[in-house]
C-alpha positions in Angstrom: -11.1 -14.3 27.0 -11.0 -16.7 30.0 -11.9 -14.1 32.6 -14.4 -12.3 30.4 -15.8 -14.9 28.0 -17.0 -13.2 24.7 -20.7 -13.7 24.0 -20.7 -12.2 20.5 -18.5 -9.9 18.4 -21.0 -7.0 18.7 -21.2 -7.3 22.4 -17.4 -7.3 22.6 -17.2 -4.1 20.6 -20.0 -2.5 22.6 -18.4 -3.4 25.9 -15.0 -2.1 24.7 -16.5 1.3 24.1 -18.0 1.5 27.6 -16.0 3.8 29.9 -17.0 1.7 32.9 -15.8 -1.6 31.4 -12.8 -3.5 32.8 -9.6 -2.4 31.2 -9.0 -5.9 29.7 -12.4 -5.7 28.0 -11.6 -2.3 26.6 -8.3 -3.6 25.3 -9.8 -6.6 23.5 -10.5 -5.0 20.1 -6.9 -3.6 20.1 -5.5 -7.1 20.1 -6.0 -8.0 16.5 -4.8 -4.7 15.2 -1.7 -4.6 17.3 -1.0 -8.2 16.4 -1.5 -7.5 12.7 0.8 -4.4 13.0 3.6 -6.3 14.7 3.2 -9.2 12.3 3.5 -6.8 9.3 6.8 -5.5 10.7 8.0 -9.1 11.1 7.1 -9.9 7.5 9.0 -6.8 6.4 12.0 -7.7 8.4 12.0 -11.3 7.2 11.7 -10.3 3.6 14.5 -7.7 3.8 16.9 -9.9 5.8 16.4 -12.8 3.3 17.2 -10.4 0.5 20.3 -8.7 2.2 21.7 -11.9 3.7 20.9 -14.5 1.0 21.8 -17.8 2.7 19.8 -21.0 2.7 19.2 -20.9 6.4 18.2 -17.2 6.4 15.7 -17.9 3.6 14.3 -20.9 5.4 13.7 -19.2 8.8 12.4 -16.1 7.1 9.9 -18.2 5.2 8.8 -19.8 8.5 8.3 -16.4 10.2 6.0 -15.4 7.4 4.1 -18.8 7.2 3.6 -19.0 10.9 2.4 -15.5 11.1 -0.2 -16.2 8.3 -1.3 -19.3 10.2 -1.5 -17.3 13.4 -3.8 -14.7 11.9 -6.1 -17.5 10.6 -6.2 -19.1 14.1 -6.9 -15.7 15.6 -9.9 -15.2 13.2 -11.1 -18.8 14.1 -10.8 -17.8 17.8 -13.2 -14.9 17.2 -15.7 -17.2 15.4 -15.5 -19.9 18.1 -15.6 -17.4 20.9 -12.1 -18.3 22.1 -12.4 -21.8 23.8 -9.5 -22.7 26.1 -7.9 -25.3 23.7 -7.9 -22.7 20.8 -6.3 -20.1 23.2 -3.5 -22.7 23.8 -3.0 -23.2 20.1 -2.8 -19.5 19.6 -0.1 -19.2 22.3 1.8 -22.1 20.9 1.9 -20.5 17.5 3.1 -17.2 19.1 6.0 -19.2 20.7 6.9 -20.8 17.4 7.0 -17.4 15.7 9.3 -16.2 18.4 11.6 -19.2 17.9 11.6 -18.7 14.2 12.5 -15.0 14.6 15.4 -15.8 17.0 16.7 -18.4 14.5 16.3 -15.9 11.7 18.4 -13.4 13.6 21.0 -16.0 14.5 21.3 -17.1 10.9 21.5 -13.5 9.5 24.3 -12.5 11.9 26.4 -15.6 11.5 30.0 -14.9 10.7 30.1 -16.6 7.3 26.6 -15.4 6.0 26.9 -13.9 2.5 25.9 -10.3 2.0 24.0 -8.9 -1.0 26.6 -7.3 -3.2 25.9 -3.7 -4.3 26.7 -2.9 -7.9 29.4 -0.2 -8.3 28.1 3.2 -9.3 28.8 4.1 -13.0 30.7 7.2 -14.1 27.9 9.7 -14.5 28.5 13.0 -16.2 25.7 14.8 -14.3 26.1 13.2 -10.9 26.5 15.4 -7.9 29.3 14.4 -5.7 29.5 15.4 -2.0 27.5 15.3 1.1 23.8 14.6 0.4 21.3 17.4 1.0 17.7 17.2 2.1 16.7 17.4 -1.6 18.4 14.1 -2.3 16.5 12.5 0.6 13.3 14.0 -0.7 14.0 12.4 -4.1 14.2 9.1 -2.3 10.5 9.4 -1.4 9.4 9.9 -5.0 7.2 12.9 -4.3 5.7 13.1 -7.9 4.6 9.5 -7.6 3.1 10.0 -4.1 1.2 13.1 -4.9 -1.6 11.4 -6.8 -1.9 8.6 -4.2 -2.0 11.2 -1.4 -4.8 12.9 -3.2 -6.9 9.7 -3.2 -6.3 9.6 0.6 -7.6 13.1 1.1 -10.5 12.6 -1.2 -11.5 9.5 0.7 -11.4 11.5 3.9 -13.8 14.2 2.5 -16.0 11.4 1.2 -16.1 9.6 4.5 -16.8 12.8 6.5 -19.3 14.1 4.0 -17.6 17.4 4.3 -14.6 19.0 6.1 -12.8 16.3 8.1 -11.0 18.8 10.3 -7.7 20.6 9.7 -5.7 18.8 12.4 -6.7 15.3 11.1 -6.2 16.4 7.5 -2.7 17.6 8.1 -1.8 14.6 10.2 -3.1 12.0 7.7 -1.4 13.9 4.8 1.9 13.9 6.6 1.5 10.3 7.9 0.4 9.0 4.5 3.3 10.7 2.7 5.8 9.3 5.1 4.4 5.7 4.7 4.5 5.9 0.9 7.9 7.6 1.0 9.3 4.9 3.3 8.2 2.2 0.8 9.9 4.2 -2.0 13.1 4.6 0.0 13.4 0.9 0.7 12.5 0.1 -2.9 15.4 2.3 -4.2 17.8 0.7 -1.8 16.8 -2.8 -2.9 16.6 -2.1 -6.7 19.9 -0.3 -7.1 21.2 -3.0 -9.4 18.1 -2.5 -11.7 18.1 1.3 -11.5 21.7 1.5 -12.7 20.8 -0.2 -16.0 17.8 2.1 -16.8 18.1 5.6 -18.3 14.9 6.7 -16.4 16.4 5.8 -13.0 20.2 6.1 -13.6 20.5 9.4 -11.7 18.7 8.3 -8.5 20.7 9.2 -5.3 21.2 5.5 -4.5 22.7 4.8 -7.9 25.1 7.8 -7.9 26.2 7.0 -4.3 25.0 10.4 -3.1 23.0 8.3 -0.5 24.4 4.9 0.3 21.8 2.1 0.2 22.3 1.5 3.9 21.3 5.1 4.7 18.3 4.9 2.4 17.1 1.8 4.2 17.5 3.4 7.6 15.8 6.6 6.4 12.9 4.4 5.0 12.5 2.6 8.3 12.6 5.9 10.3 9.8 7.3 8.0 7.8 4.1 8.3 7.9 4.1 12.1 7.2 7.8 12.3 4.2 7.4 10.0 2.8 4.6 12.1 3.1 6.5 15.3 1.7 9.7 13.9 -1.4 8.0 12.3 -2.0 6.0 15.5 -1.7 9.1 17.7 -3.7 11.6 15.6 -6.1 9.3 13.8 -6.5 5.7 15.0 -4.8 2.3 15.0 -6.7 1.0 12.0 -5.5 3.8 9.8 -1.9 3.3 11.0 -2.1 -0.4 10.3 -3.5 0.0 6.8 -0.7 2.5 5.9 1.8 0.0 7.2 0.1 -2.8 5.3 0.5 -0.8 2.1 4.2 -0.3 2.8 4.8 -4.0 3.5 2.8 -5.1 0.5 4.9 -2.8 -1.8 8.2 -3.8 -0.4 7.7 -7.6 0.2 5.1 -8.6 -2.3 5.9 -6.3 -5.3 9.6 -5.5 -4.9 11.0 -8.7 -3.4 8.6 -11.4 -4.6 7.0 -10.4 -7.9 8.8 -7.7 -9.9 11.8 -9.8 -11.0 9.8 -13.0 -11.5 6.5 -12.4 -13.4 4.7 -10.0 -15.7 1.8 -10.1 -13.3 3.9 -8.1 -10.9 2.0 -4.9 -11.4 -1.4 -6.6 -11.4 -0.9 -8.1 -7.9 1.7 -5.7 -6.5 -0.4 -2.7 -7.7 -2.7 -3.4 -4.7 -0.1 -1.5 -2.6 -1.2 1.8 -4.3 -4.8 1.0 -3.5 -4.3 1.3 0.3 -4.3 5.1 0.6 -8.1 5.5 0.1 -8.6 2.9 2.9 -6.3 4.9 5.2 -8.1 8.1 4.5 -11.5 6.5 5.1 -10.5 4.7 8.3 -8.8 7.8 9.7 -12.2 9.6 9.7 -14.6 6.8 10.6 -12.6 4.3 12.4 -13.9 1.5 10.2 -14.1 0.5 6.5 -17.5 1.0 4.8 -18.5 -0.5 1.4 -17.6 2.7 -0.5 -14.0 2.5 0.9 -13.6 -0.9 -0.6 -15.0 0.3 -3.9 -12.4 3.1 -4.0 -9.7 0.4 -3.2 -11.0 -1.7 -6.2 -11.0 1.3 -8.5 -7.3 2.1 -7.9 -6.4 -1.6 -8.0 -7.9 -2.1 -11.4 -6.8 1.3 -12.7 -3.1 0.7 -11.9 -2.4 -1.8 -14.8 -3.9 0.6 -17.3 -1.7 3.5 -16.0 1.5 1.5 -15.5 1.4 -0.5 -18.7 1.0 2.6 -20.7 4.2 3.8 -19.1 5.8 0.4 -19.6 5.1 0.5 -23.4 7.3 3.7 -23.5 10.0 2.2 -21.3 10.0 -1.3 -22.8 13.7 -1.1 -23.8 14.7 0.1 -20.4 13.0 -2.8 -18.7 14.4 -5.3 -21.2 17.9 -4.0 -20.6 17.5 -4.4 -16.8 15.9 -7.9 -17.2 12.6 -6.9 -15.6 9.8 -9.1 -16.9 7.2 -6.4 -17.6 4.4 -7.4 -19.9 5.6 -5.5 -23.0 9.0 -7.3 -22.6 7.6 -10.7 -22.1 4.5 -10.8 -24.4 4.9 -7.8 -26.7 3.0 -4.6 -27.3 -0.2 -6.2 -28.7 -0.7 -8.4 -25.7 -0.1 -5.4 -23.5 -2.7 -3.2 -25.3 -5.2 -6.1 -25.0 -4.7 -6.2 -21.3 -4.9 -2.4 -21.0 -8.3 -2.4 -22.7 -9.5 -5.3 -20.5 -8.5 -3.5 -17.3 -10.0 -0.2 -18.5 -13.4 -1.9 -19.0 -13.1 -3.5 -15.6 -12.2 -0.1 -14.0 -15.2 1.5 -15.7 -17.5 -1.2 -14.4 -16.3 -1.1 -10.8 -16.4 2.7 -10.7 -20.2 2.5 -11.4 -21.0 -0.1 -8.8 -21.4 2.4 -5.9 -24.6 3.6 -7.6 -26.3 0.3 -6.8 -25.5 0.6 -3.1 -26.8 4.2 -3.0 -23.4 5.3 -1.8 -23.1 8.1 -4.4 -25.4 10.5 -6.2 -25.9 11.9 -9.7 -22.8 14.2 -9.6 -20.4 11.3 -9.3 -22.3 9.0 -11.7 -22.4 11.6 -14.6 -18.7 12.4 -14.0 -17.8 8.7 -13.9 -19.6 8.0 -17.2 -17.9 10.8 -19.0 -14.4 10.0 -17.6 -14.8 6.3 -18.3 -16.0 7.0 -21.9 -12.8 9.1 -22.5 -10.6 6.4 -20.9 -12.0 3.6 -23.0 -11.8 5.8 -26.1 -8.1 6.4 -25.5 -7.5 2.7 -25.0 -9.4 1.9 -28.2 -7.3 4.5 -30.0 -4.1 2.8 -28.7 -5.5 -0.6 -29.7 -5.8 0.7 -33.3 -2.2 1.9 -33.5 0.3 1.2 -30.7 2.8 4.1 -30.8 4.6 6.3 -28.3 2.4 9.4 -28.7 -0.8 7.4 -28.0 0.7 5.5 -25.1 1.9 8.8 -23.6 -1.5 10.3 -24.1 -3.2 7.4 -22.3 -0.6 7.6 -19.5 -1.2 11.3 -18.9 -5.0 10.9 -19.1 -5.0 8.0 -16.7 -3.6 10.3 -14.0 -6.2 13.0 -14.8 -8.9 10.3 -14.7 -8.1 9.1 -11.2 -7.7 12.6 -9.9 -11.0 13.8 -11.3 -12.9 10.6 -10.3 -11.8 10.9 -6.7 -12.5 14.6 -6.7 -16.1 13.9 -7.9 -16.5 11.2 -5.1 -15.6 13.9 -2.5 -17.8 16.6 -4.1 -20.7 14.2 -4.5 -20.6 12.9 -0.9 -20.3 16.4 0.4 -23.4 17.3 -1.5 -25.3 14.3 -0.2 -24.4 15.3 3.4 -25.4 18.9 2.8 -28.9 17.7 1.7 -29.1 15.8 5.0 -28.4 18.4 7.7 -29.7 16.2 10.5 -27.3 13.3 9.7 -24.6 12.8 12.2 -21.0 13.3 11.2 -18.9 10.1 11.6 -16.8 10.0 14.7 -13.2 10.8 13.6 -11.9 7.9 15.7 -13.2 5.4 18.2 -9.7 4.8 19.4 -8.3 8.3 19.5 
């Protein structure tokens, strides 16, 4: 910024794409993404260390790592707006030094001789538990493949929608594998951290971390390996933006949902559910290298759909959550309040799903499908509102999965149809950083 003062953001981006530009100029747009990626890993490490080594000093320095990183990102954004004057560059560098100092102090506190370690609950005597060396199947269970499958589909549908057709076999396979590994990493770390809750719930009592088929330490290491491999694969075969978004979803799920919210507030799934809304952004960014308005609409749809889907499950698992002491909405405020919230979020989901029409981002195929799917979703919510029982909650839970699958399928089909009607339109570049 000192040698090549930025004149405007558009000129910076334009210059970075020029093959004849100075290498420092070409690297400039990479700086915020690499800084964000490294910062996300720091936040993940700070959160995990504070959980696994719960001393006052560890918590304090972990808190400072996160706070200083957040301030640093704000200062970086301000640098872009102000075109990086010298004094702001110095502030930026000073904050980087402070983050480094906080990280060193965090490591020192976490490795102190007398630091307490998080205690793992002993595994119960389980009649059906498999004893012995873990197989690849147990490690696959750690990733929660059934949970990931629907989220992975939203990634692929977003890719087809962004490309307006076939995004390419190589990119499709790479993003599928990278996206699965990122989500699987989040689930592995989640299982390692929530072993004390899982052991008390019938639905989760046979997980490999509970039965000691896979120790929590190994689950954590496996999760970190998957996360790192996912980031490298997505960066290599797609672009740095897609890799960073996948990492952001992982960090949000582990730090915000698992560590900060799940055990503290019934709003855990409302806020923490944003982690499941990252996959469409990853798919879109992998194809285009940026995030268009429709990508953010897809994010908002999944974000608002998540409470409808999850609270329908929570109604059926209320006793399990109560036994484990997890403050899910049905446990804290009862079934009637939960159903009221489900209806509210179903209406919001329906409204947001129709907004792309006003930006001419979709055509009649998607709109007709969305109207029908939303009508059925609201009808099932109203039915549950009339009588809250297990069969109706189960029916809504199952339909909510079909709803998201079909809605994203129609987005892809509709966008492919629009592109087919415009043969002269150029296909988006698969990556500007590839």
